[in-house]
MIZA-351981 format. One record per residue (C-alpha): residue number from 1; residue in three letters; chain; z, y, x. Coordinates in nm, 2 decimals. Layout:
% MIZA-351981
[NUM, 'ala', 'A', [Z, Y, X]];
...
***
This chain:
% MIZA-351981
[1, 'unk', 'A', [-1.42, -1.38, -2.81]];
[2, 'unk', 'A', [-1.65, -1.07, -2.86]];
[3, 'unk', 'A', [-1.93, -0.98, -2.63]];
[4, 'unk', 'A', [-1.75, -0.68, -2.52]];
[5, 'unk', 'A', [-1.43, -0.90, -2.44]];
[6, 'unk', 'A', [-1.64, -1.14, -2.24]];
[7, 'unk', 'A', [-1.75, -0.87, -2.01]];
[8, 'unk', 'A', [-1.63, -0.88, -1.65]];
[9, 'unk', 'A', [-1.64, -0.60, -1.39]];
[10, 'unk', 'A', [-1.60, -0.66, -1.02]];
[11, 'unk', 'A', [-1.56, -0.33, -0.81]];
[12, 'unk', 'A', [-1.55, -0.29, -0.45]];
[13, 'unk', 'A', [-1.38, 0.05, -0.38]];
[14, 'unk', 'A', [-1.44, 0.30, -0.09]];
[15, 'unk', 'A', [-1.32, 0.64, -0.05]];
[16, 'unk', 'A', [-1.64, 0.79, -0.16]];
[17, 'unk', 'A', [-1.81, 0.55, -0.39]];
[18, 'unk', 'A', [-1.75, 0.22, -0.59]];
[19, 'unk', 'A', [-1.98, -0.08, -0.60]];
[20, 'unk', 'A', [-1.98, -0.23, -0.94]];
[21, 'unk', 'A', [-2.10, -0.58, -1.05]];
[22, 'unk', 'A', [-2.10, -0.64, -1.42]];
[23, 'unk', 'A', [-2.10, -1.00, -1.58]];
[24, 'unk', 'A', [-2.19, -1.00, -1.94]];
[25, 'unk', 'A', [-2.37, -1.17, -2.21]];
[26, 'unk', 'A', [-2.69, -1.01, -2.07]];
[27, 'unk', 'A', [-2.65, -1.14, -1.73]];
[28, 'unk', 'A', [-2.54, -0.95, -1.42]];
[29, 'unk', 'A', [-2.60, -0.59, -1.32]];
[30, 'unk', 'A', [-2.52, -0.40, -1.02]];
[31, 'unk', 'A', [-2.49, -0.03, -0.97]];
[32, 'unk', 'A', [-2.30, 0.22, -0.73]];
[33, 'unk', 'A', [-2.11, 0.53, -0.84]];
[34, 'unk', 'A', [-1.91, 0.80, -0.67]];
[35, 'unk', 'A', [-1.55, 0.75, -0.67]];
[36, 'unk', 'A', [-1.45, 1.06, -0.85]];
[37, 'unk', 'A', [-1.43, 1.18, -1.20]];
[38, 'unk', 'A', [-1.81, 1.25, -1.22]];
[39, 'unk', 'A', [-1.87, 0.90, -1.10]];
[40, 'unk', 'A', [-1.63, 0.75, -1.37]];
[41, 'unk', 'A', [-1.81, 0.93, -1.63]];
[42, 'unk', 'A', [-2.14, 0.79, -1.51]];
[43, 'unk', 'A', [-1.99, 0.43, -1.50]];
[44, 'unk', 'A', [-1.89, 0.47, -1.87]];
[45, 'unk', 'A', [-2.25, 0.59, -1.96]];
[46, 'unk', 'A', [-2.39, 0.29, -1.76]];
[47, 'unk', 'A', [-2.16, 0.04, -1.95]];
[48, 'unk', 'A', [-2.26, 0.21, -2.28]];
[49, 'unk', 'A', [-2.63, 0.15, -2.21]];
[50, 'unk', 'A', [-2.55, -0.21, -2.16]];
[51, 'unk', 'A', [-2.33, -0.23, -2.49]];
[52, 'unk', 'A', [-2.01, -0.29, -2.31]];
[53, 'unk', 'A', [-1.72, -0.11, -2.42]];
[54, 'unk', 'A', [-1.41, -0.31, -2.26]];
[55, 'unk', 'A', [-1.33, -0.63, -2.10]];
[56, 'unk', 'A', [-1.18, -0.76, -1.76]];
[57, 'unk', 'A', [-1.20, -0.56, -1.44]];
[58, 'unk', 'A', [-1.09, -0.65, -1.10]];
[59, 'unk', 'A', [-1.03, -0.39, -0.81]];
[60, 'unk', 'A', [-0.90, -0.46, -0.48]];
[61, 'unk', 'A', [-0.59, -0.26, -0.38]];
[62, 'unk', 'A', [-0.76, -0.04, -0.12]];
[63, 'unk', 'A', [-0.52, 0.22, 0.02]];
[64, 'unk', 'A', [-0.51, 0.49, -0.25]];
[65, 'unk', 'A', [-0.88, 0.49, -0.35]];
[66, 'unk', 'A', [-0.85, 0.26, -0.64]];
[67, 'unk', 'A', [-0.57, 0.42, -0.82]];
[68, 'unk', 'A', [-0.77, 0.69, -1.02]];
[69, 'unk', 'A', [-1.02, 0.43, -1.15]];
[70, 'unk', 'A', [-0.77, 0.18, -1.24]];
[71, 'unk', 'A', [-0.59, 0.43, -1.46]];
[72, 'unk', 'A', [-0.92, 0.56, -1.59]];
[73, 'unk', 'A', [-1.03, 0.21, -1.70]];
[74, 'unk', 'A', [-0.69, 0.11, -1.84]];
[75, 'unk', 'A', [-0.70, 0.42, -2.06]];
[76, 'unk', 'A', [-1.03, 0.30, -2.21]];
[77, 'unk', 'A', [-0.90, -0.04, -2.31]];
[78, 'unk', 'A', [-1.00, -0.26, -2.01]];
[79, 'unk', 'A', [-0.78, -0.54, -1.89]];
[80, 'unk', 'A', [-0.74, -0.42, -1.54]];
[81, 'unk', 'A', [-0.63, -0.65, -1.22]];
[82, 'unk', 'A', [-0.53, -0.47, -0.91]];
[83, 'unk', 'A', [-0.59, -0.75, -0.67]];
[84, 'unk', 'A', [-0.38, -0.82, -0.35]];
[85, 'unk', 'A', [-0.60, -0.82, -0.03]];
[86, 'unk', 'A', [-0.45, -1.12, 0.11]];
[87, 'unk', 'A', [-0.51, -1.33, -0.20]];
[88, 'unk', 'A', [-0.88, -1.21, -0.22]];
[89, 'unk', 'A', [-0.95, -1.29, 0.13]];
[90, 'unk', 'A', [-0.80, -1.63, 0.09]];
[91, 'unk', 'A', [-1.03, -1.68, -0.20]];
[92, 'unk', 'A', [-1.33, -1.55, -0.01]];
[93, 'unk', 'A', [-1.25, -1.80, 0.26]];
[94, 'unk', 'A', [-1.23, -2.09, 0.00]];
[95, 'unk', 'A', [-1.57, -1.99, -0.13]];
[96, 'unk', 'A', [-1.70, -2.00, 0.22]];
[97, 'unk', 'A', [-1.82, -1.63, 0.18]];
[98, 'unk', 'A', [-1.97, -1.53, 0.53]];
[99, 'unk', 'A', [-2.18, -1.24, 0.44]];
[100, 'unk', 'A', [-1.97, -0.93, 0.38]];
[101, 'unk', 'A', [-2.14, -0.65, 0.21]];
[102, 'unk', 'A', [-2.03, -0.40, -0.07]];
[103, 'unk', 'A', [-2.23, -0.57, -0.33]];
[104, 'unk', 'A', [-2.11, -0.91, -0.22]];
[105, 'unk', 'A', [-1.75, -0.80, -0.23]];
[106, 'unk', 'A', [-1.80, -0.68, -0.57]];
[107, 'unk', 'A', [-1.96, -1.01, -0.70]];
[108, 'unk', 'A', [-1.68, -1.18, -0.53]];
[109, 'unk', 'A', [-1.41, -0.98, -0.72]];
[110, 'unk', 'A', [-1.59, -1.03, -1.05]];
[111, 'unk', 'A', [-1.60, -1.41, -0.97]];
[112, 'unk', 'A', [-1.23, -1.42, -0.89]];
[113, 'unk', 'A', [-1.13, -1.24, -1.20]];
[114, 'unk', 'A', [-1.35, -1.47, -1.41]];
[115, 'unk', 'A', [-1.19, -1.80, -1.24]];
[116, 'unk', 'A', [-0.83, -1.73, -1.15]];
[117, 'unk', 'A', [-0.52, -1.67, -1.35]];
[118, 'unk', 'A', [-0.40, -1.31, -1.27]];
[119, 'unk', 'A', [-0.13, -1.08, -1.36]];
[120, 'unk', 'A', [-0.25, -0.78, -1.57]];
[121, 'unk', 'A', [-0.19, -0.45, -1.39]];
[122, 'unk', 'A', [-0.01, -0.18, -1.59]];
[123, 'unk', 'A', [0.01, 0.19, -1.46]];
[124, 'unk', 'A', [0.32, 0.30, -1.29]];
[125, 'unk', 'A', [0.56, 0.51, -1.49]];
[126, 'unk', 'A', [0.49, 0.86, -1.51]];
[127, 'unk', 'A', [0.82, 0.93, -1.33]];
[128, 'unk', 'A', [0.71, 0.72, -1.05]];
[129, 'unk', 'A', [0.36, 0.91, -1.05]];
[130, 'unk', 'A', [0.53, 1.24, -1.04]];
[131, 'unk', 'A', [0.73, 1.12, -0.73]];
[132, 'unk', 'A', [0.44, 1.02, -0.55]];
[133, 'unk', 'A', [0.25, 1.33, -0.63]];
[134, 'unk', 'A', [0.55, 1.54, -0.49]];
[135, 'unk', 'A', [0.58, 1.33, -0.19]];
[136, 'unk', 'A', [0.21, 1.33, -0.10]];
[137, 'unk', 'A', [0.22, 1.72, -0.13]];
[138, 'unk', 'A', [0.49, 1.75, 0.10]];
[139, 'unk', 'A', [0.32, 1.53, 0.34]];
[140, 'unk', 'A', [0.00, 1.75, 0.30]];
[141, 'unk', 'A', [0.21, 2.06, 0.37]];
[142, 'unk', 'A', [0.38, 1.93, 0.67]];
[143, 'unk', 'A', [0.02, 1.81, 0.82]];
[144, 'unk', 'A', [-0.08, 2.19, 0.76]];
[145, 'unk', 'A', [0.22, 2.30, 0.93]];
[146, 'unk', 'A', [0.16, 2.08, 1.24]];
[147, 'unk', 'A', [-0.19, 2.22, 1.26]];
[148, 'unk', 'A', [-0.06, 2.59, 1.24]];
[149, 'unk', 'A', [0.19, 2.51, 1.51]];
[150, 'unk', 'A', [-0.07, 2.38, 1.75]];
[151, 'unk', 'A', [-0.28, 2.68, 1.68]];
[152, 'unk', 'A', [0.01, 2.90, 1.74]];
[153, 'unk', 'A', [0.04, 2.77, 2.09]];
[154, 'unk', 'A', [-0.30, 2.86, 2.18]];
[155, 'unk', 'A', [-0.32, 3.19, 1.98]];
[156, 'unk', 'A', [-0.43, 3.48, 2.22]];
[157, 'unk', 'A', [-0.37, 3.78, 2.02]];
[158, 'unk', 'A', [-0.04, 3.92, 1.86]];
[159, 'unk', 'A', [-0.21, 3.95, 1.53]];
[160, 'unk', 'A', [-0.31, 3.59, 1.52]];
[161, 'unk', 'A', [0.02, 3.49, 1.63]];
[162, 'unk', 'A', [0.19, 3.69, 1.35]];
[163, 'unk', 'A', [-0.04, 3.55, 1.09]];
[164, 'unk', 'A', [0.02, 3.19, 1.20]];
[165, 'unk', 'A', [0.41, 3.24, 1.20]];
[166, 'unk', 'A', [0.39, 3.38, 0.85]];
[167, 'unk', 'A', [0.19, 3.07, 0.73]];
[168, 'unk', 'A', [0.44, 2.83, 0.92]];
[169, 'unk', 'A', [0.73, 3.01, 0.74]];
[170, 'unk', 'A', [0.56, 2.98, 0.42]];
[171, 'unk', 'A', [0.50, 2.62, 0.45]];
[172, 'unk', 'A', [0.85, 2.56, 0.56]];
[173, 'unk', 'A', [0.97, 2.74, 0.24]];
[174, 'unk', 'A', [0.74, 2.53, 0.02]];
[175, 'unk', 'A', [0.84, 2.20, 0.17]];
[176, 'unk', 'A', [1.21, 2.29, 0.13]];
[177, 'unk', 'A', [1.17, 2.36, -0.23]];
[178, 'unk', 'A', [0.97, 2.05, -0.31]];
[179, 'unk', 'A', [1.22, 1.84, -0.12]];
[180, 'unk', 'A', [1.49, 1.99, -0.35]];
[181, 'unk', 'A', [1.26, 1.90, -0.65]];
[182, 'unk', 'A', [1.24, 1.54, -0.55]];
[183, 'unk', 'A', [1.62, 1.54, -0.52]];
[184, 'unk', 'A', [1.64, 1.67, -0.88]];
[185, 'unk', 'A', [1.35, 1.43, -1.00]];
[186, 'unk', 'A', [1.55, 1.12, -0.85]];
[187, 'unk', 'A', [1.88, 1.23, -1.02]];
[188, 'unk', 'A', [1.68, 1.24, -1.35]];
[189, 'unk', 'A', [1.55, 0.90, -1.33]];
[190, 'unk', 'A', [1.83, 0.64, -1.25]];
[191, 'unk', 'A', [1.59, 0.34, -1.17]];
[192, 'unk', 'A', [1.41, 0.56, -0.91]];
[193, 'unk', 'A', [1.75, 0.68, -0.78]];
[194, 'unk', 'A', [1.89, 0.32, -0.75]];
[195, 'unk', 'A', [1.58, 0.20, -0.56]];
[196, 'unk', 'A', [1.59, 0.50, -0.34]];
[197, 'unk', 'A', [1.97, 0.43, -0.27]];
[198, 'unk', 'A', [1.88, 0.07, -0.17]];
[199, 'unk', 'A', [1.64, 0.18, 0.08]];
[200, 'unk', 'A', [1.86, 0.43, 0.23]];
[201, 'unk', 'A', [2.12, 0.16, 0.27]];
[202, 'unk', 'A', [1.91, 0.01, 0.56]];
[203, 'unk', 'A', [1.96, 0.15, 0.90]];
[204, 'unk', 'A', [1.68, 0.36, 1.02]];
[205, 'unk', 'A', [1.56, 0.49, 0.65]];
[206, 'unk', 'A', [1.66, 0.83, 0.57]];
[207, 'unk', 'A', [1.62, 1.01, 0.24]];
[208, 'unk', 'A', [1.28, 1.16, 0.32]];
[209, 'unk', 'A', [1.15, 0.81, 0.45]];
[210, 'unk', 'A', [1.29, 0.63, 0.12]];
[211, 'unk', 'A', [1.12, 0.86, -0.09]];
[212, 'unk', 'A', [0.78, 0.79, 0.11]];
[213, 'unk', 'A', [0.81, 0.42, 0.09]];
[214, 'unk', 'A', [0.93, 0.43, -0.27]];
[215, 'unk', 'A', [0.64, 0.65, -0.37]];
[216, 'unk', 'A', [0.40, 0.40, -0.21]];
[217, 'unk', 'A', [0.55, 0.08, -0.37]];
[218, 'unk', 'A', [0.55, 0.13, -0.75]];
[219, 'unk', 'A', [0.71, -0.20, -0.80]];
[220, 'unk', 'A', [0.79, -0.51, -0.60]];
[221, 'unk', 'A', [0.73, -0.72, -0.93]];
[222, 'unk', 'A', [0.36, -0.71, -0.86]];
[223, 'unk', 'A', [0.43, -0.90, -0.53]];
[224, 'unk', 'A', [0.52, -1.28, -0.53]];
[225, 'unk', 'A', [0.65, -1.28, -0.17]];
[226, 'unk', 'A', [0.69, -1.04, 0.14]];
[227, 'unk', 'A', [0.36, -1.17, 0.28]];
[228, 'unk', 'A', [0.17, -1.00, 0.00]];
[229, 'unk', 'A', [0.35, -0.68, 0.06]];
[230, 'unk', 'A', [0.27, -0.69, 0.43]];
[231, 'unk', 'A', [-0.09, -0.74, 0.33]];
[232, 'unk', 'A', [-0.08, -0.44, 0.08]];
[233, 'unk', 'A', [0.04, -0.23, 0.36]];
[234, 'unk', 'A', [-0.23, -0.36, 0.60]];
[235, 'unk', 'A', [0.01, -0.48, 0.86]];
[236, 'unk', 'A', [-0.10, -0.84, 0.84]];
[237, 'unk', 'A', [-0.26, -0.97, 1.15]];
[238, 'unk', 'A', [-0.64, -0.97, 1.17]];
[239, 'unk', 'A', [-0.75, -1.23, 1.43]];
[240, 'unk', 'A', [-1.07, -1.20, 1.63]];
[241, 'unk', 'A', [-1.25, -1.50, 1.77]];
[242, 'unk', 'A', [-1.59, -1.56, 1.93]];
[243, 'unk', 'A', [-1.71, -1.93, 1.94]];
[244, 'unk', 'A', [-1.49, -2.22, 1.98]];
[245, 'unk', 'A', [-1.29, -2.11, 2.29]];
[246, 'unk', 'A', [-1.31, -1.74, 2.35]];
[247, 'unk', 'A', [-1.01, -1.58, 2.16]];
[248, 'unk', 'A', [-1.01, -1.20, 2.11]];
[249, 'unk', 'A', [-0.73, -0.97, 2.04]];
[250, 'unk', 'A', [-0.49, -0.99, 1.75]];
[251, 'unk', 'A', [-0.45, -0.65, 1.56]];
[252, 'unk', 'A', [-0.33, -0.54, 1.23]];
[253, 'unk', 'A', [-0.60, -0.55, 0.95]];
[254, 'unk', 'A', [-0.53, -0.19, 0.84]];
[255, 'unk', 'A', [-0.70, -0.30, 0.50]];
[256, 'unk', 'A', [-0.41, -0.14, 0.29]];
[257, 'unk', 'A', [-0.20, 0.14, 0.22]];
[258, 'unk', 'A', [-0.23, 0.37, 0.51]];
[259, 'unk', 'A', [0.05, 0.61, 0.38]];
[260, 'unk', 'A', [0.29, 0.33, 0.34]];
[261, 'unk', 'A', [0.22, 0.23, 0.72]];
[262, 'unk', 'A', [0.27, 0.58, 0.81]];
[263, 'unk', 'A', [0.61, 0.59, 0.61]];
[264, 'unk', 'A', [0.72, 0.29, 0.79]];
[265, 'unk', 'A', [0.66, 0.41, 1.14]];
[266, 'unk', 'A', [0.95, 0.63, 1.22]];
[267, 'unk', 'A', [1.21, 0.42, 1.04]];
[268, 'unk', 'A', [1.10, 0.11, 1.25]];
[269, 'unk', 'A', [1.14, 0.33, 1.56]];
[270, 'unk', 'A', [1.47, 0.43, 1.47]];
[271, 'unk', 'A', [1.57, 0.10, 1.34]];
[272, 'unk', 'A', [1.48, -0.05, 1.68]];
[273, 'unk', 'A', [1.79, 0.14, 1.81]];
[274, 'unk', 'A', [2.03, 0.13, 1.53]];
[275, 'unk', 'A', [1.94, -0.16, 1.29]];
[276, 'unk', 'A', [2.10, -0.48, 1.42]];
[277, 'unk', 'A', [1.83, -0.70, 1.28]];
[278, 'unk', 'A', [1.54, -0.49, 1.39]];
[279, 'unk', 'A', [1.70, -0.42, 1.74]];
[280, 'unk', 'A', [1.74, -0.80, 1.82]];
[281, 'unk', 'A', [1.39, -0.88, 1.69]];
[282, 'unk', 'A', [1.24, -0.60, 1.88]];
[283, 'unk', 'A', [1.41, -0.66, 2.22]];
[284, 'unk', 'A', [1.32, -1.03, 2.16]];
[285, 'unk', 'A', [0.96, -0.94, 2.15]];
[286, 'unk', 'A', [0.98, -0.73, 2.47]];
[287, 'unk', 'A', [1.16, -1.02, 2.64]];
[288, 'unk', 'A', [0.87, -1.24, 2.55]];
[289, 'unk', 'A', [0.63, -0.98, 2.74]];
[290, 'unk', 'A', [0.50, -0.82, 2.42]];
[291, 'unk', 'A', [0.38, -0.46, 2.47]];
[292, 'unk', 'A', [0.61, -0.20, 2.32]];
[293, 'unk', 'A', [0.32, -0.08, 2.07]];
[294, 'unk', 'A', [0.29, -0.45, 1.96]];
[295, 'unk', 'A', [0.65, -0.50, 1.91]];
[296, 'unk', 'A', [0.68, -0.18, 1.73]];
[297, 'unk', 'A', [0.41, -0.29, 1.48]];
[298, 'unk', 'A', [0.61, -0.63, 1.46]];
[299, 'unk', 'A', [0.92, -0.42, 1.37]];
[300, 'unk', 'A', [0.73, -0.22, 1.09]];
[301, 'unk', 'A', [0.63, -0.56, 0.95]];
[302, 'unk', 'A', [1.00, -0.70, 0.98]];
[303, 'unk', 'A', [1.13, -0.38, 0.82]];
[304, 'unk', 'A', [0.88, -0.42, 0.50]];
[305, 'unk', 'A', [1.02, -0.78, 0.48]];
[306, 'unk', 'A', [1.38, -0.64, 0.46]];
[307, 'unk', 'A', [1.27, -0.37, 0.21]];
[308, 'unk', 'A', [1.09, -0.63, -0.01]];
[309, 'unk', 'A', [1.41, -0.84, -0.01]];
[310, 'unk', 'A', [1.65, -0.57, -0.09]];
[311, 'unk', 'A', [1.45, -0.42, -0.36]];
[312, 'unk', 'A', [1.39, -0.77, -0.52]];
[313, 'unk', 'A', [1.75, -0.88, -0.50]];
[314, 'unk', 'A', [1.88, -0.53, -0.57]];
[315, 'unk', 'A', [2.15, -0.56, -0.32]];
[316, 'unk', 'A', [2.20, -0.32, -0.05]];
[317, 'unk', 'A', [2.15, -0.39, 0.31]];
[318, 'unk', 'A', [2.37, -0.66, 0.48]];
[319, 'unk', 'A', [2.35, -0.71, 0.86]];
[320, 'unk', 'A', [2.53, -1.05, 0.82]];
[321, 'unk', 'A', [2.28, -1.19, 0.55]];
[322, 'unk', 'A', [2.06, -1.37, 0.77]];
[323, 'unk', 'A', [2.34, -1.52, 1.00]];
[324, 'unk', 'A', [2.51, -1.64, 0.68]];
[325, 'unk', 'A', [2.17, -1.79, 0.56]];
[326, 'unk', 'A', [2.13, -1.97, 0.89]];
[327, 'unk', 'A', [2.48, -2.08, 0.87]];
[328, 'unk', 'A', [2.44, -2.23, 0.53]];
[329, 'unk', 'A', [2.10, -2.40, 0.64]];
[330, 'unk', 'A', [2.27, -2.57, 0.95]];
[331, 'unk', 'A', [2.56, -2.70, 0.73]];
[332, 'unk', 'A', [2.31, -2.83, 0.48]];
[333, 'unk', 'A', [2.12, -3.01, 0.73]];
[334, 'unk', 'A', [2.43, -3.15, 0.89]];
[335, 'unk', 'A', [2.53, -3.30, 0.55]];
[336, 'unk', 'A', [2.19, -3.47, 0.49]];
[337, 'unk', 'A', [2.17, -3.61, 0.83]];
[338, 'unk', 'A', [2.50, -3.80, 0.79]];
***
């Protein structure tokens, strides 16, 4: 193995910066860079000074903030590992890691890459990246439209009202045009179209929600199970406890893809009324005394389980599947107990 190939980067990614730990033949080095193209260039220069060209690099899947750097390093010959948060956190616990700092996280990631067998990350297809760009742009325009509508309600002069109405009309026109472009894009790429159709087979998920969800899940093959997808979305529970007897509240971790969580909200809300599986699950939680907000979050998590199963199996939604599975299990148990 060459000296370059033995180099390992552990990168803790945040919105504005990245903390980098380099493990190479010269020992360990640490530095912080801006999380933008200028920072990526500085990172390359920093590595060049240390005579490191390529090697292995690990980045935690942190919302959307790791994507540009992962692609940048991949294009320059690095073997990239985008790490699932749930697996990385489990590793941290196994190492009895108590002090959580950005530098400590970067060191932990480098150690994880050096000691574990991992699946190499490959960039999503250009077709998927185009879909993601279109969907995110539409969502940004929708957010701008909502802001303009709020301002319109409080506008005090006719000139301001007229200006805001023109802005809203323009944004609506742009959104409609981009929605049409997404439809054409899906029609031109059968794989994406097939996944989109599978998602819309789930009651509660319409065309727009399916496009949102699909654009934030490049491939289910990167996940071993539904639990990992839930952690990727940041919908896994985060427990809080003080001492040995005082237990705090339980909330979702939110360490994950916020856009995916946002895309799941409305389908879960609709699904709680029209999706037989979600509806039964949601009302069961309410009957147990769960708050509506807690039950809705759990429905989002349940919906993500359904999405993972359907995309993994490539079979459309079947409301009777779980009942059939339970029946087969009962039959199996009755046979084995004879």
